[in-house]
A tleap script that builds the chain and sets N, CA, C and O, in Angstrom:
source leaprc.protein.ff14SB
mol = sequence {
  NMET GLU THR VAL SER GLU LEU ILE PRO PHE
  ALA ARG GLU MET LEU SER GLN ARG PRO ASN
  ARG LYS MET VAL LYS ILE TYR VAL LEU GLY
  THR VAL LEU ALA PHE PHE GLY VAL VAL ILE
  GLY LEU VAL GLU THR VAL CYS TYR PRO PHE
  GLY SER SER GLU SER GLU SER GLU GLU ARG
  PRO PRO GLU ASP THR LEU PRO LEU GLU LEU
  ARG LYS GLN GLN ARG LYS ARG LEU GLU LYS
  GLN GLU THR ALA ALA ARG ILE GLY VAL HIE
  ARG LYS HIE ALA CSER
}
set mol.1.N position { 94.058 245.740 279.642 }
set mol.1.CA position { 94.403 244.951 280.808 }
set mol.1.C position { 95.347 243.835 280.385 }
set mol.1.O position { 95.008 242.970 279.577 }
set mol.2.N position { 96.513 243.888 280.945 }
set mol.2.CA position { 97.529 242.934 280.547 }
set mol.2.C position { 97.449 241.632 281.334 }
set mol.2.O position { 97.785 240.571 280.806 }
set mol.3.N position { 97.016 241.695 282.572 }
set mol.3.CA position { 96.978 240.478 283.381 }
set mol.3.C position { 95.624 240.355 284.075 }
set mol.3.O position { 94.859 241.313 284.185 }
set mol.4.N position { 95.369 239.164 284.526 }
set mol.4.CA position { 94.118 238.894 285.230 }
set mol.4.C position { 94.125 239.564 286.600 }
set mol.4.O position { 93.064 239.899 287.126 }
set mol.5.N position { 95.302 239.763 287.182 }
set mol.5.CA position { 95.367 240.377 288.510 }
set mol.5.C position { 94.869 241.826 288.495 }
set mol.5.O position { 94.499 242.359 289.541 }
set mol.6.N position { 94.856 242.469 287.322 }
set mol.6.CA position { 94.329 243.826 287.211 }
set mol.6.C position { 92.805 243.851 287.141 }
set mol.6.O position { 92.198 244.912 287.289 }
set mol.7.N position { 92.191 242.716 286.921 }
set mol.7.CA position { 90.746 242.659 286.750 }
set mol.7.C position { 89.996 242.988 288.038 }
set mol.7.O position { 88.992 243.699 288.000 }
set mol.8.N position { 90.466 242.486 289.168 }
set mol.8.CA position { 89.772 242.714 290.443 }
set mol.8.C position { 89.823 244.189 290.852 }
set mol.8.O position { 88.783 244.738 291.217 }
set mol.9.N position { 90.985 244.858 290.808 }
set mol.9.CA position { 90.969 246.303 291.124 }
set mol.9.C position { 90.094 247.108 290.160 }
set mol.9.O position { 89.446 248.071 290.568 }
set mol.10.N position { 90.075 246.719 288.894 }
set mol.10.CA position { 89.237 247.406 287.917 }
set mol.10.C position { 87.761 247.248 288.270 }
set mol.10.O position { 87.000 248.214 288.212 }
set mol.11.N position { 87.357 246.033 288.636 }
set mol.11.CA position { 85.967 245.795 289.010 }
set mol.11.C position { 85.592 246.595 290.255 }
set mol.11.O position { 84.489 247.135 290.334 }
set mol.12.N position { 86.500 246.677 291.227 }
set mol.12.CA position { 86.229 247.453 292.443 }
set mol.12.C position { 86.071 248.940 292.111 }
set mol.12.O position { 85.187 249.617 292.635 }
set mol.13.N position { 86.940 249.427 291.236 }
set mol.13.CA position { 86.860 250.832 290.840 }
set mol.13.C position { 85.547 251.128 290.116 }
set mol.13.O position { 84.926 252.166 290.344 }
set mol.14.N position { 85.133 250.218 289.251 }
set mol.14.CA position { 83.874 250.409 288.530 }
set mol.14.C position { 82.689 250.427 289.491 }
set mol.14.O position { 81.772 251.234 289.338 }
set mol.15.N position { 82.709 249.538 290.478 }
set mol.15.CA position { 81.605 249.484 291.436 }
set mol.15.C position { 81.598 250.709 292.348 }
set mol.15.O position { 80.528 251.162 292.753 }
set mol.16.N position { 82.774 251.253 292.680 }
set mol.16.CA position { 82.821 252.429 293.550 }
set mol.16.C position { 82.305 253.672 292.834 }
set mol.16.O position { 81.820 254.598 293.485 }
set mol.17.N position { 82.400 253.711 291.506 }
set mol.17.CA position { 81.932 254.868 290.748 }
set mol.17.C position { 80.442 254.791 290.440 }
set mol.17.O position { 79.885 255.754 289.913 }
set mol.18.N position { 79.799 253.713 290.742 }
set mol.18.CA position { 78.377 253.513 290.475 }
set mol.18.C position { 78.038 253.777 289.009 }
set mol.18.O position { 77.396 254.774 288.680 }
set mol.19.N position { 78.474 252.880 288.142 }
set mol.19.CA position { 78.188 253.086 286.715 }
set mol.19.C position { 76.689 252.934 286.429 }
set mol.19.O position { 75.970 252.261 287.168 }
set mol.20.N position { 76.237 253.565 285.355 }
set mol.20.CA position { 74.816 253.457 285.025 }
set mol.20.C position { 74.526 252.079 284.428 }
set mol.20.O position { 75.444 251.329 284.094 }
set mol.21.N position { 73.262 251.764 284.300 }
set mol.21.CA position { 72.851 250.421 283.856 }
set mol.21.C position { 73.353 250.102 282.457 }
set mol.21.O position { 73.696 248.959 282.158 }
set mol.22.N position { 73.393 251.114 281.604 }
set mol.22.CA position { 73.817 250.883 280.221 }
set mol.22.C position { 75.272 250.402 280.163 }
set mol.22.O position { 75.595 249.474 279.421 }
set mol.23.N position { 76.136 251.032 280.941 }
set mol.23.CA position { 77.551 250.635 280.948 }
set mol.23.C position { 77.728 249.231 281.530 }
set mol.23.O position { 78.543 248.449 281.041 }
set mol.24.N position { 76.965 248.920 282.571 }
set mol.24.CA position { 77.049 247.583 283.163 }
set mol.24.C position { 76.632 246.534 282.136 }
set mol.24.O position { 77.261 245.482 282.027 }
set mol.25.N position { 75.574 246.822 281.385 }
set mol.25.CA position { 75.122 245.873 280.361 }
set mol.25.C position { 76.194 245.667 279.295 }
set mol.25.O position { 76.413 244.546 278.837 }
set mol.26.N position { 76.861 246.750 278.902 }
set mol.26.CA position { 77.904 246.632 277.883 }
set mol.26.C position { 79.077 245.798 278.402 }
set mol.26.O position { 79.589 244.939 277.685 }
set mol.27.N position { 79.505 246.044 279.643 }
set mol.27.CA position { 80.597 245.256 280.215 }
set mol.27.C position { 80.215 243.779 280.363 }
set mol.27.O position { 81.023 242.893 280.086 }
set mol.28.N position { 78.996 243.526 280.794 }
set mol.28.CA position { 78.543 242.135 280.944 }
set mol.28.C position { 78.499 241.456 279.575 }
set mol.28.O position { 78.935 240.313 279.435 }
set mol.29.N position { 77.974 242.155 278.567 }
set mol.29.CA position { 77.929 241.577 277.227 }
set mol.29.C position { 79.333 241.274 276.713 }
set mol.29.O position { 79.569 240.203 276.154 }
set mol.30.N position { 80.254 242.198 276.896 }
set mol.30.CA position { 81.636 241.966 276.468 }
set mol.30.C position { 82.277 240.796 277.186 }
set mol.30.O position { 82.997 240.006 276.576 }
set mol.31.N position { 82.020 240.682 278.473 }
set mol.31.CA position { 82.574 239.573 279.254 }
set mol.31.C position { 82.019 238.240 278.783 }
set mol.31.O position { 82.760 237.267 278.647 }
set mol.32.N position { 80.722 238.194 278.534 }
set mol.32.CA position { 80.095 236.951 278.076 }
set mol.32.C position { 80.631 236.555 276.705 }
set mol.32.O position { 80.934 235.383 276.477 }
set mol.33.N position { 80.753 237.516 275.790 }
set mol.33.CA position { 81.283 237.207 274.459 }
set mol.33.C position { 82.735 236.729 274.532 }
set mol.33.O position { 83.124 235.803 273.820 }
set mol.34.N position { 83.532 237.362 275.394 }
set mol.34.CA position { 84.919 236.929 275.557 }
set mol.34.C position { 84.982 235.512 276.125 }
set mol.34.O position { 85.801 234.698 275.697 }
set mol.35.N position { 84.124 235.230 277.078 }
set mol.35.CA position { 84.099 233.884 277.665 }
set mol.35.C position { 83.727 232.838 276.611 }
set mol.35.O position { 84.363 231.788 276.521 }
set mol.36.N position { 82.684 233.133 275.808 }
set mol.36.CA position { 82.305 232.193 274.756 }
set mol.36.C position { 83.417 232.022 273.732 }
set mol.36.O position { 83.626 230.919 273.225 }
set mol.37.N position { 84.125 233.085 273.425 }
set mol.37.CA position { 85.248 232.988 272.496 }
set mol.37.C position { 86.337 232.070 273.007 }
set mol.37.O position { 86.902 231.279 272.252 }
set mol.38.N position { 86.629 232.176 274.292 }
set mol.38.CA position { 87.638 231.301 274.896 }
set mol.38.C position { 87.181 229.849 274.867 }
set mol.38.O position { 87.956 228.956 274.526 }
set mol.39.N position { 85.927 229.617 275.224 }
set mol.39.CA position { 85.404 228.245 275.240 }
set mol.39.C position { 85.421 227.653 273.831 }
set mol.39.O position { 85.836 226.508 273.651 }
set mol.40.N position { 84.983 228.408 272.843 }
set mol.40.CA position { 84.973 227.903 271.463 }
set mol.40.C position { 86.394 227.629 270.988 }
set mol.40.O position { 86.638 226.630 270.313 }
set mol.41.N position { 87.329 228.502 271.333 }
set mol.41.CA position { 88.727 228.280 270.960 }
set mol.41.C position { 89.291 227.014 271.577 }
set mol.41.O position { 90.014 226.269 270.915 }
set mol.42.N position { 88.969 226.765 272.835 }
set mol.42.CA position { 89.446 225.544 273.494 }
set mol.42.C position { 88.835 224.296 272.859 }
set mol.42.O position { 89.524 223.297 272.654 }
set mol.43.N position { 87.548 224.358 272.553 }
set mol.43.CA position { 86.884 223.208 271.924 }
set mol.43.C position { 87.500 222.945 270.550 }
set mol.43.O position { 87.737 221.790 270.197 }
set mol.44.N position { 87.762 223.994 269.772 }
set mol.44.CA position { 88.393 223.814 268.462 }
set mol.44.C position { 89.776 223.199 268.602 }
set mol.44.O position { 90.146 222.300 267.847 }
set mol.45.N position { 90.535 223.689 269.571 }
set mol.45.CA position { 91.893 223.177 269.770 }
set mol.45.C position { 91.882 221.702 270.139 }
set mol.45.O position { 92.709 220.930 269.655 }
set mol.46.N position { 90.960 221.317 270.982 }
set mol.46.CA position { 90.900 219.920 271.424 }
set mol.46.C position { 90.380 219.021 270.305 }
set mol.46.O position { 90.891 217.917 270.117 }
set mol.47.N position { 89.376 219.474 269.565 }
set mol.47.CA position { 88.734 218.622 268.563 }
set mol.47.C position { 89.395 218.673 267.191 }
set mol.47.O position { 89.105 217.813 266.359 }
set mol.48.N position { 90.262 219.634 266.915 }
set mol.48.CA position { 90.850 219.795 265.595 }
set mol.48.C position { 91.630 218.567 265.121 }
set mol.48.O position { 91.438 218.147 263.980 }
set mol.49.N position { 92.494 217.976 265.936 }
set mol.49.CA position { 93.254 216.819 265.432 }
set mol.49.C position { 92.369 215.650 265.025 }
set mol.49.O position { 92.721 214.898 264.117 }
set mol.50.N position { 91.235 215.486 265.677 }
set mol.50.CA position { 90.373 214.358 265.357 }
set mol.50.C position { 89.555 214.620 264.102 }
set mol.50.O position { 89.307 213.690 263.335 }
set mol.51.N position { 89.138 215.829 263.874 }
set mol.51.CA position { 88.289 216.162 262.739 }
set mol.51.C position { 89.037 216.260 261.432 }
set mol.51.O position { 88.468 215.951 260.385 }
set mol.52.N position { 90.302 216.682 261.448 }
set mol.52.CA position { 91.028 216.906 260.204 }
set mol.52.C position { 91.388 215.600 259.506 }
set mol.52.O position { 91.359 215.545 258.277 }
set mol.53.N position { 91.721 214.561 260.239 }
set mol.53.CA position { 92.109 213.310 259.599 }
set mol.53.C position { 90.919 212.631 258.933 }
set mol.53.O position { 91.068 211.994 257.890 }
set mol.54.N position { 89.751 212.763 259.527 }
set mol.54.CA position { 88.561 212.142 258.943 }
set mol.54.C position { 88.123 212.874 257.680 }
set mol.54.O position { 87.742 212.241 256.695 }
set mol.55.N position { 88.174 214.197 257.702 }
set mol.55.CA position { 87.690 214.962 256.549 }
set mol.55.C position { 88.605 214.777 255.340 }
set mol.55.O position { 88.118 214.755 254.210 }
set mol.56.N position { 89.910 214.645 255.546 }
set mol.56.CA position { 90.830 214.454 254.428 }
set mol.56.C position { 90.587 213.121 253.730 }
set mol.56.O position { 90.644 213.042 252.503 }
set mol.57.N position { 90.318 212.086 254.496 }
set mol.57.CA position { 90.110 210.780 253.887 }
set mol.57.C position { 88.787 210.739 253.133 }
set mol.57.O position { 88.654 210.001 252.157 }
set mol.58.N position { 87.808 211.522 253.574 }
set mol.58.CA position { 86.522 211.546 252.882 }
set mol.58.C position { 86.580 212.385 251.611 }
set mol.58.O position { 85.861 212.098 250.654 }
set mol.59.N position { 87.422 213.415 251.584 }
set mol.59.CA position { 87.474 214.314 250.452 }
set mol.59.C position { 88.123 213.668 249.229 }
set mol.59.O position { 87.600 213.781 248.120 }
set mol.60.N position { 89.233 213.007 249.416 }
set mol.60.CA position { 89.961 212.431 248.299 }
set mol.60.C position { 89.833 210.913 248.289 }
set mol.60.O position { 90.254 210.248 249.236 }
set mol.61.N position { 89.265 210.371 247.243 }
set mol.61.CA position { 89.224 208.910 247.148 }
set mol.61.C position { 90.616 208.373 246.825 }
set mol.61.O position { 91.446 209.109 246.291 }
set mol.62.N position { 90.883 207.133 247.129 }
set mol.62.CA position { 92.190 206.558 246.820 }
set mol.62.C position { 92.448 206.592 245.314 }
set mol.62.O position { 91.518 206.544 244.510 }
set mol.63.N position { 93.730 206.676 244.949 }
set mol.63.CA position { 94.119 206.771 243.537 }
set mol.63.C position { 93.678 205.543 242.738 }
set mol.63.O position { 93.396 205.653 241.544 }
set mol.64.N position { 93.616 204.402 243.368 }
set mol.64.CA position { 93.271 203.175 242.635 }
set mol.64.C position { 91.824 203.180 242.145 }
set mol.64.O position { 91.512 202.554 241.132 }
set mol.65.N position { 90.954 203.867 242.843 }
set mol.65.CA position { 89.550 203.853 242.457 }
set mol.65.C position { 89.230 204.869 241.368 }
set mol.65.O position { 88.163 204.801 240.757 }
set mol.66.N position { 90.142 205.817 241.114 }
set mol.66.CA position { 89.899 206.806 240.072 }
set mol.66.C position { 90.160 206.203 238.698 }
set mol.66.O position { 91.086 205.408 238.536 }
set mol.67.N position { 89.358 206.571 237.715 }
set mol.67.CA position { 89.616 206.088 236.362 }
set mol.67.C position { 90.934 206.662 235.843 }
set mol.67.O position { 91.394 207.714 236.287 }
set mol.68.N position { 91.515 205.954 234.910 }
set mol.68.CA position { 92.826 206.321 234.374 }
set mol.68.C position { 92.790 207.715 233.746 }
set mol.68.O position { 93.722 208.501 233.923 }
set mol.69.N position { 91.738 208.016 233.027 }
set mol.69.CA position { 91.641 209.310 232.350 }
set mol.69.C position { 91.592 210.468 233.355 }
set mol.69.O position { 92.194 211.517 233.128 }
set mol.70.N position { 90.884 210.273 234.446 }
set mol.70.CA position { 90.781 211.308 235.464 }
set mol.70.C position { 92.128 211.531 236.143 }
set mol.70.O position { 92.491 212.667 236.447 }
set mol.71.N position { 92.860 210.462 236.378 }
set mol.71.CA position { 94.189 210.597 236.981 }
set mol.71.C position { 95.123 211.385 236.073 }
set mol.71.O position { 95.912 212.200 236.552 }
set mol.72.N position { 95.040 211.145 234.748 }
set mol.72.CA position { 95.886 211.877 233.806 }
set mol.72.C position { 95.555 213.360 233.826 }
set mol.72.O position { 96.453 214.200 233.766 }
set mol.73.N position { 94.264 213.687 233.911 }
set mol.73.CA position { 93.859 215.087 233.951 }
set mol.73.C position { 94.379 215.772 235.219 }
set mol.73.O position { 94.812 216.924 235.180 }
set mol.74.N position { 94.333 215.056 236.333 }
set mol.74.CA position { 94.828 215.623 237.576 }
set mol.74.C position { 96.337 215.859 237.505 }
set mol.74.O position { 96.827 216.882 237.985 }
set mol.75.N position { 97.066 214.931 236.917 }
set mol.75.CA position { 98.517 215.094 236.778 }
set mol.75.C position { 98.849 216.290 235.904 }
set mol.75.O position { 99.762 217.055 236.217 }
set mol.76.N position { 98.106 216.460 234.794 }
set mol.76.CA position { 98.353 217.596 233.906 }
set mol.76.C position { 98.094 218.913 234.635 }
set mol.76.O position { 98.854 219.871 234.494 }
set mol.77.N position { 97.025 218.947 235.407 }
set mol.77.CA position { 96.685 220.150 236.151 }
set mol.77.C position { 97.781 220.483 237.161 }
set mol.77.O position { 98.155 221.645 237.322 }
set mol.78.N position { 98.294 219.453 237.842 }
set mol.78.CA position { 99.363 219.674 238.807 }
set mol.78.C position { 100.634 220.146 238.126 }
set mol.78.O position { 101.326 221.015 238.656 }
set mol.79.N position { 100.959 219.591 236.953 }
set mol.79.CA position { 102.150 220.011 236.223 }
set mol.79.C position { 102.036 221.468 235.797 }
set mol.79.O position { 103.014 222.212 235.874 }
set mol.80.N position { 100.846 221.889 235.345 }
set mol.80.CA position { 100.649 223.275 234.950 }
set mol.80.C position { 100.833 224.209 236.141 }
set mol.80.O position { 101.428 225.279 236.012 }
set mol.81.N position { 100.324 223.804 237.293 }
set mol.81.CA position { 100.464 224.641 238.479 }
set mol.81.C position { 101.929 224.744 238.895 }
set mol.81.O position { 102.389 225.823 239.270 }
set mol.82.N position { 102.658 223.645 238.834 }
set mol.82.CA position { 104.070 223.662 239.197 }
set mol.82.C position { 104.860 224.527 238.228 }
set mol.82.O position { 105.748 225.269 238.647 }
set mol.83.N position { 104.547 224.443 236.931 }
set mol.83.CA position { 105.245 225.245 235.930 }
set mol.83.C position { 104.977 226.730 236.168 }
set mol.83.O position { 105.897 227.545 236.097 }
set mol.84.N position { 103.752 227.078 236.443 }
set mol.84.CA position { 103.401 228.472 236.702 }
set mol.84.C position { 104.105 228.978 237.953 }
set mol.84.O position { 104.527 230.134 237.999 }
set mol.85.N position { 104.235 228.141 238.953 }
set mol.85.CA position { 104.908 228.536 240.183 }
set mol.85.C position { 106.393 228.756 239.930 }
set mol.85.O position { 106.985 229.683 240.483 }
set mol.86.N position { 107.005 227.909 239.095 }
set mol.86.CA position { 108.428 228.050 238.792 }
set mol.86.C position { 108.696 229.322 237.996 }
set mol.86.O position { 109.720 229.972 238.208 }
set mol.87.N position { 107.802 229.688 237.088 }
set mol.87.CA position { 107.996 230.887 236.281 }
set mol.87.C position { 108.001 232.114 237.179 }
set mol.87.O position { 108.825 233.010 236.996 }
set mol.88.N position { 107.107 232.165 238.133 }
set mol.88.CA position { 107.026 233.307 239.031 }
set mol.88.C position { 108.240 233.452 239.924 }
set mol.88.O position { 108.562 234.562 240.348 }
set mol.89.N position { 108.919 232.362 240.219 }
set mol.89.CA position { 110.076 232.398 241.112 }
set mol.89.C position { 111.259 233.069 240.431 }
set mol.89.O position { 112.022 233.775 241.090 }
set mol.90.N position { 111.430 232.868 239.136 }
set mol.90.CA position { 112.614 233.353 238.439 }
set mol.90.C position { 112.482 234.778 237.938 }
set mol.90.O position { 113.459 235.316 237.418 }
set mol.91.N position { 111.351 235.408 238.062 }
set mol.91.CA position { 111.190 236.780 237.578 }
set mol.91.C position { 111.903 237.740 238.504 }
set mol.91.O position { 111.672 237.731 239.713 }
set mol.92.N position { 112.772 238.570 237.941 }
set mol.92.CA position { 113.555 239.505 238.746 }
set mol.92.C position { 112.998 240.918 238.713 }
set mol.92.O position { 113.446 241.757 239.494 }
set mol.93.N position { 112.046 241.215 237.849 }
set mol.93.CA position { 111.530 242.572 237.718 }
set mol.93.C position { 110.007 242.569 237.766 }
set mol.93.O position { 109.360 241.539 237.573 }
set mol.94.N position { 109.465 243.723 238.021 }
set mol.94.CA position { 108.010 243.848 238.042 }
set mol.94.C position { 107.513 244.086 236.626 }
set mol.94.O position { 108.177 244.744 235.825 }
set mol.95.N position { 106.356 243.550 236.329 }
set mol.95.CA position { 105.833 243.748 234.974 }
set mol.95.C position { 104.697 244.718 234.968 }
set mol.95.O position { 104.135 245.004 233.910 }
savepdb mol mol.pdb
quit
């Protein structure tokens, strides 16, 4: 079904054919799950901008509070990752 306008004729056709109880239960279950999916998607879309900024600030402490040795280790790790990424970019053949 591509549009919502097709839903009403489909429902009328289903009711005119007198579907058995099992099929009605399956359609109702599918409709309910689709509705919940839409509602959850809307809630995520609305709440996402507010939740992401708070979680990022809680995950990483400010650089000033980290000990000097820990900062050096993080820099080394980042340099290794950047070097590995650069090596992969320049490879012209499969190994």
